[in-house]
ZAVO-291105 format. One record per residue (C-alpha): x, y, z; residue in one letter; residue number from 1. Coordinates in pm, 1 decimal, always signed. Example, Ala and Ser with C-alpha at 12.3 -4.5 7.8 and 13.67 -1.06 7.14 Angstrom:
+----------+----------+----------+------+-----+
!        x !        y !        z ! type ! seq !
+----------+----------+----------+------+-----+
!  +1230.0 !   -450.0 !   +780.0 !    A !   1 !
!  +1367.0 !   -106.0 !   +714.0 !    S !   2 !
+----------+----------+----------+------+-----+
This chain:
+----------+----------+----------+------+-----+
!        x !        y !        z ! type ! seq !
+----------+----------+----------+------+-----+
!  +8999.5 ! +11809.2 !  +6321.2 !    C !   1 !
!  +9367.7 ! +11965.1 !  +6456.3 !    I !   2 !
!  +9149.9 ! +12254.1 !  +6654.5 !    R !   3 !
!  +8955.9 ! +11971.3 !  +6795.0 !    D !   4 !
!  +9280.0 ! +11772.1 !  +6883.2 !    R !   5 !
!  +9437.0 ! +12105.0 !  +7041.9 !    R !   6 !
!  +9108.9 ! +12098.2 !  +7259.3 !    R !   7 !
!  +9095.2 ! +11789.4 !  +7388.4 !    V !   8 !
!  +9475.3 ! +11862.8 !  +7462.5 !    R !   9 !
!  +9464.8 ! +12176.3 !  +7637.3 !    G !  10 !
!  +9145.2 ! +12066.8 !  +7879.8 !    A !  11 !
!  +9303.3 ! +11688.6 !  +7910.4 !    C !  12 !
!  +9576.5 ! +11853.0 !  +8187.8 !    A !  13 !
!  +9300.1 ! +12046.8 !  +8409.1 !    P !  14 !
!  +9096.7 ! +11692.0 !  +8453.6 !    V !  15 !
!  +9428.4 ! +11487.9 !  +8474.7 !    A !  16 !
!  +9495.5 ! +11717.4 !  +8746.1 !    A !  17 !
!  +9090.6 ! +11692.3 !  +8907.5 !    I !  18 !
!  +9074.7 ! +11314.3 !  +8902.7 !    V !  19 !
!  +9440.9 ! +11298.4 !  +9079.5 !    H !  20 !
!  +9370.5 ! +11541.3 !  +9325.5 !    Y !  21 !
!  +9066.1 ! +11304.7 !  +9411.4 !    A !  22 !
!  +9218.8 ! +10986.2 !  +9400.1 !    F !  23 !
!  +9433.8 ! +11200.0 !  +9687.9 !    L !  24 !
!  +9161.7 ! +11348.0 !  +9893.4 !    C !  25 !
!  +8986.3 ! +10977.1 !  +9896.0 !    N !  26 !
!  +9350.5 ! +10835.9 ! +10013.7 !    F !  27 !
!  +9400.0 ! +11123.5 ! +10317.7 !    F !  28 !
!  +8987.7 ! +11127.4 ! +10409.3 !    W !  29 !
!  +8997.5 ! +10713.1 ! +10483.8 !    C !  30 !
!  +9313.5 ! +10757.4 ! +10701.6 !    F !  31 !
!  +9131.8 ! +11031.2 ! +10865.0 !    C !  32 !
!  +8836.5 ! +10816.6 ! +10908.3 !    I !  33 !
!  +9036.1 ! +10526.8 ! +11017.8 !    A !  34 !
!  +9241.5 ! +10762.8 ! +11258.0 !    F !  35 !
!  +8885.3 ! +10873.8 ! +11396.6 !    N !  36 !
!  +8807.1 ! +10493.1 ! +11446.2 !    F !  37 !
!  +9111.0 ! +10474.1 ! +11606.5 !    Y !  38 !
!  +9026.2 ! +10740.1 ! +11853.1 !    Q !  39 !
!  +8643.6 ! +10621.7 ! +11952.7 !    M !  40 !
!  +8673.5 ! +10227.9 ! +11957.3 !    I !  41 !
!  +9079.9 ! +10157.9 ! +12082.6 !    V !  42 !
!  +9149.3 ! +10540.1 ! +12306.5 !    K !  43 !
!  +8763.1 ! +10605.4 ! +12425.1 !    R !  44 !
!  +8844.2 ! +10912.4 ! +12350.1 !    N !  45 !
!  +8462.9 ! +11056.6 ! +12308.8 !    S !  46 !
!  +8626.9 ! +11411.9 ! +12224.3 !    G !  47 !
!  +8701.2 ! +11361.5 ! +11842.7 !    T !  48 !
!  +8563.0 ! +11643.5 ! +11697.4 !    R !  49 !
!  +8796.3 ! +11859.7 ! +11824.0 !    S !  50 !
!  +8970.1 ! +11698.9 ! +11536.8 !    F !  51 !
!  +8705.4 ! +11727.6 ! +11290.3 !    E !  52 !
!  +8906.9 ! +12103.6 ! +11173.8 !    K !  53 !
!  +9259.4 ! +11898.3 ! +11138.8 !    Y !  54 !
!  +9058.4 ! +11597.8 ! +10933.6 !    Y !  55 !
!  +8953.0 ! +11865.7 ! +10706.9 !    H !  56 !
!  +9322.1 ! +12025.3 ! +10637.0 !    F !  57 !
!  +9472.3 ! +11719.9 ! +10563.6 !    I !  58 !
!  +9186.6 ! +11580.5 ! +10367.2 !    G !  59 !
!  +9137.4 ! +11855.9 ! +10124.6 !    W !  60 !
!  +9482.1 ! +12029.6 ! +10204.8 !    G !  61 !
!  +9787.6 ! +11808.1 ! +10187.3 !    I !  62 !
!  +9688.0 ! +11637.1 !  +9852.6 !    P !  63 !
!  +9732.9 ! +12012.8 !  +9694.0 !    C !  64 !
! +10064.1 ! +11968.2 !  +9739.5 !    I !  65 !
! +10035.0 ! +11641.9 !  +9520.9 !    G !  66 !
!  +9875.3 ! +11823.9 !  +9232.1 !    V !  67 !
! +10060.6 ! +12137.0 !  +9256.5 !    I !  68 !
! +10425.2 ! +11977.4 !  +9262.1 !    G !  69 !
! +10297.7 ! +11716.5 !  +8965.8 !    V !  70 !
! +10145.5 ! +12094.2 !  +8779.7 !    A !  71 !
! +10458.7 ! +12235.5 !  +8826.0 !    A !  72 !
! +10679.0 ! +11965.9 !  +8660.3 !    T !  73 !
! +10370.3 ! +11991.9 !  +8383.4 !    H !  74 !
! +10307.2 ! +11568.9 !  +8383.3 !    N !  75 !
!  +9998.0 ! +11631.8 !  +8324.9 !    Y !  76 !
!  +9844.9 ! +11583.9 !  +7996.8 !    G !  77 !
!  +9705.2 ! +11298.5 !  +7779.5 !    Q !  78 !
!  +9907.4 ! +10918.7 !  +7770.6 !    T !  79 !
! +10083.0 ! +10769.6 !  +7552.8 !    V !  80 !
!  +9780.8 ! +10584.3 !  +7377.8 !    D !  81 !
!  +9696.3 ! +10916.4 !  +7204.6 !    G !  82 !
!  +9516.2 ! +10910.3 !  +6870.9 !    Y !  83 !
!  +9399.3 ! +10587.7 !  +6676.7 !    V !  84 !
!  +9227.0 ! +10604.0 !  +6363.3 !    D !  85 !
!  +9144.0 ! +10992.4 !  +6380.8 !    D !  86 !
!  +8943.1 ! +10885.2 !  +6762.3 !    L !  87 !
!  +9114.3 ! +10949.0 !  +7062.9 !    Y !  88 !
!  +9212.4 ! +10665.7 !  +7316.2 !    R !  89 !
!  +9419.7 ! +10764.8 !  +7559.6 !    G !  90 !
!  +9435.8 ! +10882.4 !  +7921.3 !    T !  91 !
!  +9406.2 ! +11199.1 !  +8070.1 !    C !  92 !
!  +9605.8 ! +11149.8 !  +8402.6 !    Y !  93 !
!  +9923.1 ! +11161.6 !  +8498.2 !    I !  94 !
! +10220.4 ! +11135.6 !  +8196.2 !    Q !  95 !
! +10570.0 ! +11060.3 !  +8387.9 !    S !  96 !
! +10575.8 ! +10702.3 !  +8546.8 !    G !  97 !
! +10791.5 ! +10863.8 !  +8778.6 !    L !  98 !
! +10557.7 ! +11154.3 !  +8894.2 !    A !  99 !
! +10308.2 ! +10880.2 !  +8928.3 !    I ! 100 !
! +10504.4 ! +10653.4 !  +9179.5 !    F ! 101 !
! +10571.8 ! +10971.0 !  +9374.2 !    L ! 102 !
! +10266.2 ! +11161.9 !  +9355.7 !    S ! 103 !
! +10004.6 ! +10881.4 !  +9381.0 !    F ! 104 !
! +10154.4 ! +10495.8 !  +9415.2 !    F ! 105 !
! +10369.3 ! +10586.6 !  +9767.9 !    L ! 106 !
! +10122.4 ! +10801.0 !  +9932.0 !    P ! 107 !
!  +9886.9 ! +10575.9 !  +9877.2 !    G ! 108 !
! +10069.7 ! +10295.3 !  +9953.0 !    L ! 109 !
! +10173.5 ! +10486.3 ! +10319.9 !    I ! 110 !
!  +9847.4 ! +10506.9 ! +10390.6 !    I ! 111 !
!  +9662.2 ! +10194.8 ! +10287.4 !    V ! 112 !
!  +9947.6 ! +10052.5 ! +10492.0 !    S ! 113 !
!  +9890.6 ! +10268.0 ! +10801.4 !    A ! 114 !
!  +9495.4 ! +10186.1 ! +10801.2 !    N ! 115 !
!  +9583.9 !  +9846.4 ! +10802.5 !    T ! 116 !
!  +9772.1 !  +9890.9 ! +11129.0 !    V ! 117 !
!  +9562.1 ! +10111.4 ! +11291.6 !    L ! 118 !
!  +9214.5 !  +9845.2 ! +11145.5 !    F ! 119 !
!  +9428.3 !  +9538.2 ! +11294.2 !    F ! 120 !
!  +9409.6 !  +9746.5 ! +11647.9 !    F ! 121 !
!  +9033.7 !  +9826.5 ! +11577.0 !    V ! 122 !
!  +8949.6 !  +9483.8 ! +11548.8 !    A ! 123 !
!  +9174.7 !  +9370.9 ! +11818.6 !    S ! 124 !
!  +8965.9 !  +9599.7 ! +12069.4 !    E ! 125 !
!  +8599.0 !  +9493.3 ! +11941.2 !    I ! 126 !
!  +8693.9 !  +9093.0 ! +11976.1 !    H ! 127 !
!  +8853.4 !  +9185.4 ! +12321.6 !    T ! 128 !
!  +8536.2 !  +9349.2 ! +12413.2 !    T ! 129 !
!  +8271.8 !  +9099.0 ! +12283.6 !    L ! 130 !
!  +8516.2 !  +8807.0 ! +12409.9 !    M ! 131 !
!  +8478.9 !  +8980.9 ! +12810.7 !    R ! 132 !
!  +8091.1 !  +9024.4 ! +12760.6 !    A ! 133 !
!  +7846.1 !  +8759.9 ! +12871.4 !    P ! 134 !
!  +7790.9 !  +8393.2 ! +12693.3 !    E ! 135 !
!  +7430.8 !  +8582.6 ! +12594.3 !    T ! 136 !
!  +7583.8 !  +8868.2 ! +12409.3 !    E ! 137 !
!  +7886.3 !  +8642.0 ! +12267.9 !    Q ! 138 !
!  +7638.6 !  +8511.0 ! +12037.0 !    Q ! 139 !
!  +7654.1 !  +8826.7 ! +11846.1 !    E ! 140 !
!  +7931.0 !  +8709.7 ! +11577.3 !    K ! 141 !
!  +7723.0 !  +8808.1 ! +11294.7 !    T ! 142 !
!  +7722.3 !  +9187.4 ! +11405.2 !    K ! 143 !
!  +8089.3 !  +9213.3 ! +11503.3 !    E ! 144 !
!  +8113.3 !  +9082.7 ! +11166.8 !    F ! 145 !
!  +7906.5 !  +9291.2 ! +10989.1 !    R ! 146 !
!  +8100.4 !  +9584.1 ! +11165.0 !    V ! 147 !
!  +8441.1 !  +9501.5 ! +11064.1 !    L ! 148 !
!  +8334.4 !  +9445.5 ! +10742.6 !    I ! 149 !
!  +8226.3 !  +9847.5 ! +10732.8 !    S ! 150 !
!  +8523.9 !  +9953.2 ! +10893.3 !    I ! 151 !
!  +8720.6 !  +9792.2 ! +10637.2 !    F ! 152 !
!  +8515.2 !  +9966.6 ! +10354.4 !    V ! 153 !
!  +8497.4 ! +10268.3 ! +10498.5 !    T ! 154 !
!  +8822.2 ! +10304.9 ! +10587.1 !    I ! 155 !
!  +8925.4 ! +10193.2 ! +10218.1 !    G ! 156 !
!  +9151.9 !  +9908.0 ! +10243.8 !    L ! 157 !
!  +9023.5 !  +9754.9 !  +9941.5 !    S ! 158 !
!  +9285.5 !  +9940.0 !  +9759.6 !    W ! 159 !
!  +9495.2 !  +9665.7 !  +9936.6 !    I ! 160 !
!  +9400.8 !  +9450.8 !  +9632.7 !    F ! 161 !
!  +9557.4 !  +9726.9 !  +9379.8 !    G ! 162 !
!  +9887.7 !  +9792.2 !  +9523.7 !    F ! 163 !
!  +9905.8 !  +9426.7 !  +9552.5 !    L ! 164 !
!  +9772.9 !  +9410.2 !  +9197.2 !    Y ! 165 !
! +10075.7 !  +9651.0 !  +9097.0 !    A ! 166 !
! +10324.4 !  +9498.4 !  +9269.6 !    I ! 167 !
! +10285.3 !  +9188.3 !  +9208.8 !    L ! 168 !
! +10228.7 !  +9286.0 !  +8793.0 !    S ! 169 !
! +10592.7 !  +9255.6 !  +8756.8 !    F ! 170 !
! +10617.1 !  +8896.0 !  +8848.1 !    T ! 171 !
! +10505.6 !  +8546.8 !  +8663.6 !    K ! 172 !
! +10243.0 !  +8458.7 !  +8916.2 !    V ! 173 !
!  +9936.6 !  +8554.7 !  +8661.0 !    K ! 174 !
!  +9680.8 !  +8378.3 !  +8881.1 !    V ! 175 !
!  +9746.1 !  +8637.9 !  +9142.6 !    L ! 176 !
!  +9753.2 !  +8913.6 !  +8947.7 !    V ! 177 !
!  +9380.5 !  +8826.4 !  +8790.4 !    D ! 178 !
!  +9260.2 !  +8748.2 !  +9138.0 !    I ! 179 !
!  +9378.5 !  +9078.1 !  +9291.6 !    F ! 180 !
!  +9272.7 !  +9286.2 !  +8972.6 !    L ! 181 !
!  +8904.9 !  +9112.8 !  +8998.9 !    V ! 182 !
!  +8883.9 !  +9162.0 !  +9395.4 !    L ! 183 !
!  +9028.3 !  +9595.1 !  +9265.8 !    F ! 184 !
!  +8758.6 !  +9579.5 !  +9035.7 !    T ! 185 !
!  +8466.7 !  +9506.7 !  +9196.7 !    I ! 186 !
!  +8523.8 !  +9641.1 !  +9597.1 !    A ! 187 !
!  +8726.8 !  +9978.0 !  +9506.9 !    T ! 188 !
!  +8470.1 ! +10142.0 !  +9254.8 !    P ! 189 !
!  +8172.7 ! +10019.8 !  +9486.2 !    L ! 190 !
!  +8340.1 ! +10193.5 !  +9802.8 !    Q ! 191 !
!  +8074.0 ! +10452.7 !  +9809.8 !    G ! 192 !
!  +7760.6 ! +10195.9 !  +9733.9 !    F ! 193 !
!  +7898.2 !  +9979.4 ! +10015.3 !    F ! 194 !
!  +7937.6 ! +10237.7 ! +10278.7 !    I ! 195 !
!  +7569.6 ! +10366.7 ! +10165.5 !    F ! 196 !
!  +7466.4 !  +9981.2 ! +10217.2 !    A ! 197 !
!  +7646.1 !  +9972.8 ! +10564.7 !    A ! 198 !
!  +7508.3 ! +10289.3 ! +10726.0 !    Y ! 199 !
!  +7202.5 ! +10345.4 ! +10547.3 !    C ! 200 !
!  +7039.1 ! +10040.5 ! +10544.2 !    L ! 201 !
!  +7003.1 !  +9922.6 ! +10834.7 !    N ! 202 !
!  +6663.4 !  +9947.8 ! +11020.7 !    K ! 203 !
!  +6752.1 ! +10213.6 ! +11269.0 !    K ! 204 !
!  +6776.0 ! +10465.4 ! +10951.6 !    V ! 205 !
!  +6438.3 ! +10308.9 ! +10856.0 !    F ! 206 !
!  +6291.4 ! +10340.7 ! +11164.6 !    Y ! 207 !
!  +6397.9 ! +10727.7 ! +11141.0 !    R ! 208 !
!  +6238.2 ! +10794.6 ! +10753.9 !    W ! 209 !
!  +5883.2 ! +10630.4 ! +10916.7 !    R ! 210 !
!  +5932.9 ! +10828.4 ! +11205.4 !    N ! 211 !
!  +5983.7 ! +11172.5 ! +10944.9 !    F ! 212 !
!  +5691.4 ! +11029.4 ! +10681.2 !    F ! 213 !
!  +5480.5 ! +10916.4 ! +11014.3 !    G ! 214 !
!  +5415.6 ! +11284.2 ! +11080.9 !    K ! 215 !
!  +5249.9 ! +11347.6 ! +10754.5 !    C ! 216 !
!  +5079.7 ! +11050.4 ! +10701.0 !    I ! 217 !
!  +4886.8 ! +10926.4 ! +10939.4 !    P ! 218 !
!  +4854.1 ! +10564.1 ! +10859.7 !    C ! 219 !
!  +5232.4 ! +10541.4 ! +10871.6 !    C ! 220 !
!  +5199.5 ! +10644.3 ! +11219.1 !    K ! 221 !
!  +5012.8 ! +10381.7 ! +11302.1 !    V ! 222 !
!  +5340.9 ! +10126.6 ! +11193.0 !    T ! 223 !
!  +5582.7 ! +10328.0 ! +11305.2 !    V ! 224 !
!  +5483.9 ! +10288.7 ! +11680.1 !    E ! 225 !
!  +5461.9 !  +9930.1 ! +11623.7 !    S ! 226 !
!  +5786.1 !  +9884.0 ! +11405.9 !    T ! 227 !
!  +5927.5 ! +10082.1 ! +11699.8 !    S ! 228 !
!  +5833.5 !  +9896.8 ! +12012.5 !    S ! 229 !
!  +5908.3 !  +9543.0 ! +11877.7 !    S ! 230 !
!  +6282.3 !  +9694.7 ! +11757.1 !    A ! 231 !
!  +6315.3 !  +9805.0 ! +12086.1 !    T ! 232 !
!  +6197.3 !  +9494.0 ! +12289.6 !    A ! 233 !
!  +6451.0 !  +9281.6 ! +11962.2 !    S ! 234 !
!  +6713.1 !  +9520.6 ! +12099.0 !    T ! 235 !
!  +6755.0 !  +9490.3 ! +12462.1 !    R ! 236 !
!  +7025.5 !  +9152.2 ! +12442.8 !    G ! 237 !
!  +7248.6 !  +9337.2 ! +12211.3 !    A ! 238 !
!  +7586.0 !  +9311.2 ! +12271.0 !    S ! 239 !
!  +7806.7 !  +9585.3 ! +12485.6 !    T ! 240 !
!  +8055.1 !  +9577.0 ! +12203.1 !    A ! 241 !
!  +7863.0 !  +9561.1 ! +11908.0 !    S ! 242 !
!  +7680.6 !  +9827.4 ! +12022.9 !    T ! 243 !
!  +7882.2 ! +10079.1 ! +12116.3 !    S ! 244 !
!  +8113.8 ! +10020.2 ! +11786.0 !    S ! 245 !
!  +7763.6 ! +10049.2 ! +11578.3 !    R ! 246 !
!  +7709.6 ! +10391.5 ! +11774.4 !    S ! 247 !
!  +8105.6 ! +10505.0 ! +11666.5 !    M ! 248 !
!  +8058.4 ! +10369.9 ! +11316.7 !    S ! 249 !
!  +7758.3 ! +10591.3 ! +11278.3 !    S ! 250 !
!  +7933.3 ! +10943.6 ! +11407.5 !    K ! 251 !
!  +8132.8 ! +10896.7 ! +11084.8 !    M ! 252 !
+----------+----------+----------+------+-----+
């Protein structure tokens, strides 16, 4: 039993470091995506591919600084929960509250705040472009909302709920604390699914898959041709703002 406990403790520090690194990578990659949206939509910069090498350095490299700092101070390991009734009840993460604040909470809060500002500029640009479009194209409100929601989820703004929950937990406003906790618990773990639904579950992707299988299955090829022609006819009246926003989003 003592050996098992020692093994768990020995494996806990690497697991905690990996989890911490994954969180930081998520934060920094969300910032890179938000900045890329800002460059493409607000600045109309078509050469954002040249930033890709910097994105990889920021997304994968900078988080290593936080992990190395916490590891150097020996703050990775099991939390204070420890063992209860000979069963491990703790969590493999950062043990010190100060280390959590400096290496997780503070950089995450700064990045989420920066992403919120970038999202405001991107949303304002999309809305302004749509308002300047002809009246027939201004009816694409649902598409504008869908684009904004997909950007909101992609750049990780659901973490706002988590930070508000952490901040308000020190107050006596229990109702708001519970609301933000529920929103954070639902939105953040499902971020990957929301991104998949926003960028993969659409007609454009379905048509591409039908074209792919249509090369091998002749019966699907007829369906592909008919659906492709109907899709082309139905999308001629799409708005300029929504079309550009979707194409920019699909590149991410």
